[in-house]
N, C-alpha and C positions, 0 to 999 in steps of 0.2 A: 504493499499500499504506500502510496505517495501522497502527502498532503500539500496542496497548493491553495494558498489563502485559507477559506473555510471549507474547501471541497476536498474530499478524499478520492483518489483514483486507484483502481486495482490495475496493475501492469503485469504483463507477462513477457518474459524474455526468453526467447528460444535460441539456443546455440547449437548449430549443426556442425560440430567440429569435423566430423568425417568428411563431409562434402567440401568444407573449406580447405581441409588438408589436401584432398585430391585435386581441387582446382589449383592450389598453390603449387602442388608437385608437378603439374603439367604445364602450367602457364608462367611460373615464376613471378606470380603477381605481387607477392610481398615486397620484394626489392623495389619494384616500380612504385608500389603504394608508399613505401618509405621515402623515395625520392620526392614525391609530391607533398607528402606530409611534412617533411623538413623544409621544403621551399615555402610552404604556407604556414610556417610555425608561428608567426606573429598573430596575436589576438586582436591587434589594432585593425579595425575595419578599413581604414584609410590605407594602411600599409598592404593589407590583403588585396585591396582593389588595384593598387599600383602594381603588385606582383601579378594579378591576374591579367592586366592590361599588357604587361611586358611579355607574359607568356603567349598571349594571343598574337602579339606583334611578331615575336620570334617564329611562331607557327606560320603566320602569313608571309614571312619573308622566304620560306622554303629553303632555309639553309644559307641564304645570303646575308651575312652578318655586317656587311659594309655600312648600310644605313643604320643599323642598330649600334654599332660601334661609334659612328659619327655622333649619334645622339648621346651616347655615354660620355664621349669626350667634351661635350658642350653643355651637358645637363648640370644645373645647380641643385637638383633634387637628390639628396643623399640617398633616400630610400629607393629611388629609381635606379641609381647606379649600383646599389647593393643587390637589388633584384636582378639586374643584368649580370653582375658578377656571379651570383649564385646559380643562375640558369646556364651560363657559360661553363661553370664547374660541373653542373649536372650533365651537360652535354659533351664533356671532355674537350672543350675549347680552351685549352690552357693558355694559349697566347692572348685570347681575348680576355680571359679571366685575369691574367696579369696586368693587361691594359686598364681594366676597370679598377683593379686594386691601386694602381698608380693614380688614377683619377680620384679615388677615395682619399688617398693621402693628401692630395692637393686640396680637396674639399675640407678635410680635417683641419689642415692648417688655416684655411679661410674662415672656418667656423670655430676656431680656437679649441680644437681638439674634440668637439662633439661631433660624433659620426651620424647618429640618427636618433629618433624619438626613443628607441629602445634602449639607447645608451644614456638617456638623460636621467 
């Protein structure tokens, strides 16, 4: 039973472990799930929206990172550059990840060491 305000709700949770284990065994779903879970780790809705938009932009670029990296080098939005860095890391784009880390270092100096809202 769960009480919300003055109402009590009866809830049922069904766990189908065998089916989930079988799916994971054949699809390697858990590692993929963990990549996205880590990427969207922030509970801040603004940061989640920035990360969602960056992911959509990367998807629509079809692997052409030139415009995305131009955006990273000119952006003043630390959360956006962090999202770009993290998605480059997820995709194994180490050179691009290094470029975004250099941009974050510049932004940290410009912002007196504050990297993002999560670091405040």
